[in-house]
N, C-alpha and C positions, 0 to 999 in steps of 0.2 A: 398383806401385800406380798407378792411373789418376789423371788430374787431377780427375776428378769425385769420386773416392773421397777424395782429399786435401782437396778443397775441403769435402766434407761433414764430414770430421773437424775441419777448422779451424772450421767453423760451430759444431759441437757443443762443442768445447773453449771457444770464446769465449763461447757462450751460458752454459755451465755456470759459468764464472767470474762473469759478470754476474748470474746468478740467485743465486748464493751471496752475492755482495758487495753487490748493490743491492736484491735482493728480486724474486722472479719477476713480481710484478704491476707493477713499476716498469721493466721492460726492454722496449723497443720493437725491432721488426725493424731499424729504422735504427741502434740502438745495437749490436746484434750484427754488422751489416754493417760498421760503423766499426771495431769491435774485431777483426774477422778480415780486414779489408782487402778484402772483396768487396761487391758491390752488394746492395741490398735484393732486387732481382729474383733474384739468385743464391740468396739465403736462401729465397725463396718457391718456387724451382724445386725445391730439395731437401726443403723442409718447407712443405707447403702450409697448415698451421695451427700455431699456437703450441702447441697440445696435442701435436702430433707432435714438435715440437722439445723440448718439456719431457720427453716419454717418452724421447727420445734422451739427453737430459742425465741422466736418472735411470739409464739403462743405463751411461752413461759413469761415473757414480758407482760402479756395481757393478763395473766393470772396474778402477777405481782401487783400491777396497778389497779386491778379490780379489788383485790384484798386490801391494799393500802387506802384506797379511797371508799371502801365500803360501798361500791356501786351497785351491789345486789341488794342493798338494804335501803328501801325508799320510804321508810316510815316519816322522815323529814326531808323531803326532796330538795328544798333550798339549801339546808345545812350540808347535804350530800353533795350538791352541785358546787357549793362553795369549797368544800374540802377537796373535791375533784380538781377544781380550777387552781387552788393553792398548791397542791402537790405537783400538778402538771407543769406549772409555771416555773418550777425549779426552786420553790421555796423549801421544800421538803427534800432533803439529800438522798432519801431512799430511792428516788427515781432517776438519779444521774446515770446509772448504768443503762436503765430502760431508754433514756434519751439517746444515749450513744448508739444503741442497737438501732432505733428507729431512724436516726439521721443517716447512718450508714446505709440502711436498707433502702431509704428513699433514694440515695444517690445511685445504688445499683439499679433501682427500678426505672430510672430515667433512660437507661440504655440497654436494659435486659428484660425481654418479655417474660422469661421464667420468674425472675425476681419481682417483676411488676404483679404477676398473677398471685404469687405467694403472699405478697404484701397486701394486695387488695383483699384477699380472703381473710387475713388477720384483722386488717383495719376495719372491714365491714363489721366484724363481731364487736370490735371497740365502739364503733358508732351506734351499734344496737344497744350497748349498755348505757350510753349517754341518753339515747332516745327513751329508754325505759324510765330514767330519772325525770326527763322533761315531761313525759306523759303523766307520771305520777303527780308532778307539780301542777300540771294543767287541771288534773281532776280534783286536786286539793284547793284550786283557785289561787296558788301562790306563784304560778308561772304563766306567762301570757299565752293565750290561745292564738291560732293563725296557722301558718304553714310550718308545722313542726319539722319537716324534712329540712327546709331552708334554715330554720332556727338552729338545728343540730349541726349542719354544715358550717354555718357562719361562726358558731361558737367554736367548733373544732379548729377552723382555720385561724381564728383569733388566737387561741390558746397555743396552737402548734407554732405560729409565728413567734409569740412571746417565749415559748420554751426553746425554740432554736436559738433566739437571741441570747437567752440566759445560758444555754449550754455551751454555745461556741464562743461566748464572751466577745462577740464582734461588736456588741453594743452594750455600754454599761448601764444596767438596770438593777437597782437595789431591790432587796426584799420588799421595802416599804413602797417603792414605786410600782413594783409588779402587783402587789396586793391592791394598791390604789387603782390601777389600770383595770384590774379584773372586776373590782366592786363597781366601778363606773360603767363598764361594759355590761355586767349583769343588770345593773339598775336601769340602763338605757334600752337594752334589747331583750332581756329575758324575764326579769321578775315583774310582777304586777306593781302598779304604782302605789298600792297600798301596803306593800311589804316593806318593813323597815330595813335601813341599811345596817349592815353588820357593825357592831361597835368596834372602835379602834381602827376603822378604815377611813 
């Protein structure tokens, strides 16, 4: 890995943490430079605008959740889907910063066309990962057939809503309640009727 690539990754990781913990609007180039041990000019060399750096941070979030959920490994699609849902619902603390970035980005996208386009590009990749898991399960006979696009969208909306409620703490939802809701949703709308419910739910 070249020095330039290493520096770029350091910048993205530092910005990602700052955006999540302090708020996107509160982070300056100087803050990112101090956090990653590089100069402000180095930040500007790799990312000419804050929009570019934010998009890179969104993609970094995508890498983190893909790795955490093993979404690229579909040998057992149902187990992968359950793991995906469990983490995304806030049961796994690894994704709390990811949620902070997503929620802030959604808020920006509501009133900013550029932010909306950036978020759409990354979110589409995220939906594609879920689609891959669903398709693998349909081929294996463990996930229902039908309109896969609508199934993926509905699952995404359900989990996003649960994740927002958990992350913002505007609604009290315990780990046990979140897991129970997820399992009930999967059983009612995603999994085939012959697939057993996960133990402990």
